[in-house]
C-alpha positions in Angstrom: 22.6 36.2 5.6 24.5 38.7 3.5 25.1 42.5 3.5 24.6 44.9 0.9 24.7 48.7 0.7 22.1 49.2 -1.8 20.8 52.7 -0.7 21.8 55.1 2.5 21.1 52.4 4.8 23.4 49.2 5.3 20.9 46.3 5.1 21.0 42.8 6.1 19.1 39.9 4.5 17.6 36.6 5.6 15.1 35.5 8.3 14.2 38.1 11.1 14.1 37.3 14.7 10.4 35.6 15.4 10.2 37.4 18.8 10.9 40.6 17.4 8.1 40.2 14.6 5.6 38.9 17.1 6.0 42.1 19.2 5.6 44.4 16.3 2.7 45.5 13.8 3.2 45.2 10.2 3.9 48.7 9.8 6.6 48.6 12.4 8.2 45.8 10.4 8.1 47.5 7.4 9.6 50.6 8.9 12.4 48.3 10.6 13.3 46.7 7.6 13.6 50.0 5.8 15.8 51.3 8.8 17.9 48.5 8.7 16.8 47.4 12.1 15.4 44.0 10.7 16.8 42.1 7.7 15.0 42.2 4.6 13.9 39.3 2.8 16.7 37.3 1.2 15.3 37.8 -2.3 15.7 41.4 -2.1 19.6 40.9 -2.0 19.3 38.9 -5.3 17.3 41.2 -7.0 18.9 44.5 -5.2 15.5 45.7 -4.4 14.5 47.4 -0.9 12.0 49.4 1.0 12.5 52.9 1.1 9.4 54.6 1.9 6.8 53.2 4.6 3.7 54.9 5.6 0.2 53.5 6.5 -1.3 51.9 3.2 1.9 52.5 1.1 5.2 50.9 0.6 7.7 52.0 -2.0 10.3 49.6 -3.1 13.2 50.7 -5.3 16.1 48.7 -6.9 19.1 48.8 -9.0 19.3 47.3 -12.4 22.0 44.7 -12.8 24.7 45.6 -15.8 
């Protein structure tokens, strides 16, 4: 599991704790990933793509293009 500061929040990447996930709604999970309290999907690190906005019915992802 790596770390990359893509935006304002330092994020971790990889599998999340299953007990933590089981106790949260999908909206809570997405907000926790946005806030860096849960790791983002590992593919997000490779693609430099992260969740930046979350609200009911809407999630916004942003990324950095590679050089």
